[in-house]
C-alpha positions, 0 to 999 in steps of 0.5 A, a space after each residue: 556495728 559501724 567500722 571504727 578506723 582507730 581500731 584498725 589503726 591500733 592493730 596495724 601499729 602494734 604489729 610492727 612492734 611485735 615483730 620488733 620485740 621478737 628480735 631483740 637481743 642483748 646488745 654488743 659493743 662493736 669492739 667487744 664483737 671484734 675481739 670475740 671473732 678474733 679469739 675464734 679465729 685465733 683458736 681455729 688457727 691454733 688448732 690448725 697448727 697443732 694439727 698439722 704439727 701432729 701430722 708432721 711429727 707422725 710421719 715416718 722417714 724411710 730409706 729404701 736400699 735395693 739394687 733392683 730398680 723396679 723393687 724400689 719403684 714398687 715400694 715407693 708407690 705402695 708406701 705413698 698410699 700410707 698417710 704416715 709413711 714417706 720415702 725421703 730416698 733411695 739407695 743402690 748399694 751398701 756405700 750409697 745407703 750409708 752415705 744417705 743414712 748420714 745425710 738424712 738419718 731416716 726413721 726407718 731403713 728397708 734393706 735388702 740383703 743380697 747387694 753387690 760390693 757390700 751386702 745388707 748385713 754388713 751395711 746394718 751392722 754399721 748403721 746400727 753401730 753409728 746411728 742407734 736411733 735408726 731401725 733396719 728392716 730386712 726385706 729379702 727373698 731369702 728364708 735362709 736360717 743363718 741369714 735370719 740370725 746374722 740379720 738379727 745379730 747385726 741390729 736389724 729389727 725387723 725381718 721380712 720376706 718380700 712375698 709379705 703384703 703391703 699392709 703387713 710391711 706398713 704395719 711392721 714399718 710402724 711396729 718397728 719404729 715404735 721400738 718393737 722387733 718384728 720377725 715374719 711368723 715363718 721365721 720365728 721358729 729359727 729364732 727360738 731354736 737359736 735361743 734354746 741352743 745358746 741357752 743349752 750351751 749357757 747351761 752346759 758351761 754352768 754345769 763344767 764350772 760345778 765340776 771339781 778338778 777330780 771329777 773332770 779328770 775322771 770324765 776325761 778318762 771316761 771320754 777315752 773309753 776306760 772302764 772303772 778298773 782302768 780309771 782307777 789304776 790310772 788315777 790311783 783310786 779304788 773301783 768304788 771311789 770311781 763309781 761314786 765319782 761318776 755318779 755325782 758327775 751324772 747328776 751334776 751335769 744331768 746325764 744318764 750314761 758314759 756315752 753322754 758323759 763322752 759327748 760332753 767332754 768332747 763338746 767342751 774340749 776336755 779331750 781332743 778327738 785324737 786322744 780316744 
C-alpha cells in the first residue's frame, strides 16, 4: 500500500495534544496561589514560634552554690549536656547565694551543706521562707542522719549525695521542679525512723491526756518505786483500788508492767529524776 502523508501528519499532530492533555491541572488564580502560600508560610512560622516557646518554657533555671570551684565547674559541664537544664549563675557562700536568689529567682538551687560563714541549711531555710516557689536540693558528701533531718526541716525538697550519677542528679532536678520530694534511697530509712519517733511521741501525748488526775498521781507513785500498799497509804486508797487503777492505766497506755509505767512517767516529765 502506498504511503499516505496525511496519515502520518495526523498521528504526529495528535501526539503533542495527548502530552498536553496529560498535564492539564485545575486553574488557580495568581492571587489565590499567593494567599495559599502565605497561609502555609504563616502556619510554619506559627509552628516554629510555638515550638520555641515550649522549649523556653520547659527550661529549668539552676543556681549552683558550693565553695569548691572544681565542683561548680564539674556540675556546670554535666548539666550543660541536658537540653532542659540551664545553670544561670553560681555562688560560693551563703550570703552570695541569697543575693543571687533574690536577683534571679531560679527554679532550683543546688546547695552544698558545708560552707564558710553561713552553712547550706541556714541558707535553705531563708530561701524557702522568702521564695516558696524556689526548690532547694542539698548536694553533699555528708551522710549524717542529723543533717538529713535538718535539711528536710529547713525546707529542702531534695537530698543527694555527691556520689550520685549525673543521670540521678538531672532526674532529681526535674522531679523536684515538678513538685516532688526526692531523697537518696540510702537515706530514706532515716526519714522513716524520724516519722515513727514523732508518731510515737504524738501517741504518747494523746495517751497522757486520756489519764485522769487520780491516775496520774498513782503513775507518779509507781515511778517513785512505791508498792501498791505504799501507794494506798500515800493517797488514802485501799490496795484493791490502787490495783484497779493500775489495770486501767496499763490498758490506756498500752504498757505491760510497772517498769514501762515508770519510763512513761519520766519521759513526760511527770516526775523529776532526783525524786526517784
